[in-house]
C-alpha positions, 0 to 999 in steps of 0.5 A: 705538476704530473708526473713526468717521463722521458718519451722517444720519438725517432731515436730522439728523447724529450721530457714529457708530463701526463696530462692530468685525469688521462689515466686509463685502467687496463679493461676489466671485461674485455679481452686483448686481441692484438697491438693496434697496427702502427700503419693504420691512420687515425684522428685526434682532438687535441684540446686546449684550455680557455684563454687565461686572460677570459677565464677569470672575466668569464667566471665573474660575468657568468655568476652575475648573469646566472643569478638574474631571471631569464628576461633580464639576461644578456647572452655572449655574442659570437665574437665575445664568446670566442674571446672569453671561452676560446683559446689563446691564439698563441697557445693554439701555434704552440701546439700545432707547431709541436704537432707538426714537430712530431709528425701529426698532420693537422687537419683543422685548428679552431680557437673558438671550439679550443680544438686542434685536430690532427691525424697520423698513423698509430705509430706516430701517435703512440710515439708523440703521446708516449703510450700503446694502443691495442685492439679489444673485445668486450664481453658482448663481442663489441671490438674497440682500440684502447690504452691504459695509463697516461697520456704524455705531453711535452713539458712546455704544453703541460697545462695548455692541452686539457685532453686528447680524444680519439686514442681510445674508442671504447663505449662510454655511455648508454641509453636511458630508454626502457621498454615496456613489458605490454605488447606493442600496438599495431597500426593504424589503429593508434589505440593505447594500453590502459595507463599509457599516454601520448606525449603531449597528454603528459604535457597537459597533465603537467600544465605546460604553458598554453598556446605555445609549440616551441615556435622560434626555438633551435633545439639540439638532440644528441644522437649517438651511433654504435661502432657498426654505424646503427643509430637513426630516425626513419622520416616516414615512420615519423610522419605517421606518427605525427601526422596521422596518430597524433594529427600533428604537423611533421617538425622540422628536422636537420642533421648535423654529422659530427662523428660517424655515418649519421642518420643511420637507423637500425632494426631496433630489436633486442639483439640490435639493442645489445649490440649498441643500435640506439635507433630506439632511443633517437625515435623515442627523443623525436617523438617526445620532443616533436609532438609537445613543441611541434614548431621548433627546429630540431637538429640532430647532432649525430656522433660516436659513443666514445670520449671523442664523439661526445666532447666533439659534438657538445663542443659543436652544439655550444660553439657552431651558430645554429643559434641553438637554445636547448640541448637534450642529452639522453644517454649517461653512464656512471661518473667513477666508471674510469674504464669508460669515463676518464677524469680528463674527459669528465673535466672538459665536458663539464667545462664545455656545459659551463660555457653553454650557460654563457650562451643561454642553452638549457642542457637537459639530461637523463639521470638514469634508469638504474636506481642509485646503482646506476647499473653498477655491480655494487654500491651506490653511483651517479650518472654523467652528464647529469652529475654536472652542475652545469646541466638540468638533470631529470629523473623519473616517476610513475605516473596515474592519471584520473578517467575524468574530462579532462584528465588529471594527476591522480598520483605520482610517485618515485619510478622504482620497479627494480624488484621486476627488473624493469628499472628506476629513476636514477639520483644519488650523490656525486663522488666526482663534482662538489655541491654547487652553491645553488644546492647550499639550501637544498639539504644535500644529504652525504653519499649512502656509501663511504666516505659519505661525503657530500657533493652535487646532488642529482637529480634537479627535476623529474618527469614521467619515466615509468614504462608501465605508465609511459609514452606510446611513440612509433617503431621505426618500421612505422608499422607499430606503437611501442610503449616506452619510458625511461629518464631518456623520456623524462628529459626531452619532455623537460626540453619541450617545456623549456622551448615553450616557456622561452617562446612565451617570454620571448628570452632563453631560460639558459642555466635553469638551476641558479634561479630555480634552487634560490628562488623557485624552489618552493610551490612551482614545481610538484613536490613528489613525496612518495617512494625511493630509488634503492639507496635514497627516500623521497621527502618534502623539498629536494631529493636524490629520487626526483629533485625539486619535482615534476613540472608545474608548466604555467607556474614556472613560466610566470615565476620565471618571467618575474610574475607571481601567480595572481 
């Protein structure tokens, strides 16, 4: 059991223990402004463990499910999902009873999501969880509420409450978008710079299955906003891009607001991006996915860039009844940055991604745009959520096409322009997550840094991400095209491929990793063998730059369907 302490609440003391992994370090890059106001009302999400009676059955069933090809799988119904992955109703009552006794107002208790939402003044929250909350300002002038040390709960809740989120509002992740140095293109000409592409052109180069457009698929795009509420899309600008530039229908877009203001586009300027405006990222995701799978229904899950915002939104994608089949996440941060992700948050998110596979949801993530260092000051680091063994992590390449008609891929190498400060595809060996069994045959190397252990290898696959040979998409102002890239373009490009494969198979790919690594590792994806991302070199087979390779769309469809190429 984690270490205990005596916690005082209104003069009464009770024995409490720290939630494993809940410790936060003191903020390294921020200055303390003041104690948080004891009277300020805040809202928290308390996550309860998976029903113990269903946990073992779920592990066994999931292993059998993921070993099958997608057309052979039968995913969980809503009722079965709640029975296997929801919380025990009795344990939920134990938590809500304690919350009432601790003077925390229970706003909602949802066994399906394993979440108890509470609200209270900060003074009551500090007393209930044995901690202190303060106001900080980081090096970019962004203010947030934070804490250091552990989160404590009564001893009889130890092991039942897996995490408490909303105490700390610091930013935890960054967009994985990169701008090209080339000048933007003024509309309405729509002409591109040499070497750049419209997204459907890249899909054709990667041989996406013809006569497919994502019909019948409900896709979640994860959308963050900053502390000022900036982050969103402009429908008129998107309409210009899809209809006037590409000659495609405007896709169906539905907003789902989990936290924050929802669709609230900022100016998408360099200054705004430094403040945390995520508008450019959201526009990129929509332009990429919407133009390659235009008939899929897109659900924008808007949330805040905090651990609570992340966890509540991912849990919503998995547990709601919108029948999501693919989720695209274009954000991340170094998995071992305890100033951002707590171990408690990593555990709860990873278990949520695991439960997504039971619903047939493929989660595509961006592996980072800063090479093997992942924008940290020293050493090698892997991006989260791409380091979760339950996601399809996507790295980046530099792609050049021939001038023939139709064009073909002339060359494709690892994206690495760090010498020019123009980014590189992220990848490496996780120091947090063990190597999953499906990677046993992939020859995962030891990590480049001491203690040189072998963990989960990232990425699983790759696609075009170098902005210099990247994508022409519309700016939020609707007046110009920007040339952009980053693994946050590669991830939704892969998500669109999965949507089209799902449509063609009339089945969900769901969790891809098990089948692709064990049955489709050779002769399906385009193996990239030239280049490096810093500490790791490309090589035949899997590598920590581009995984198993870039899309071979029709081959992947044939093999996932159980067919051999004739």
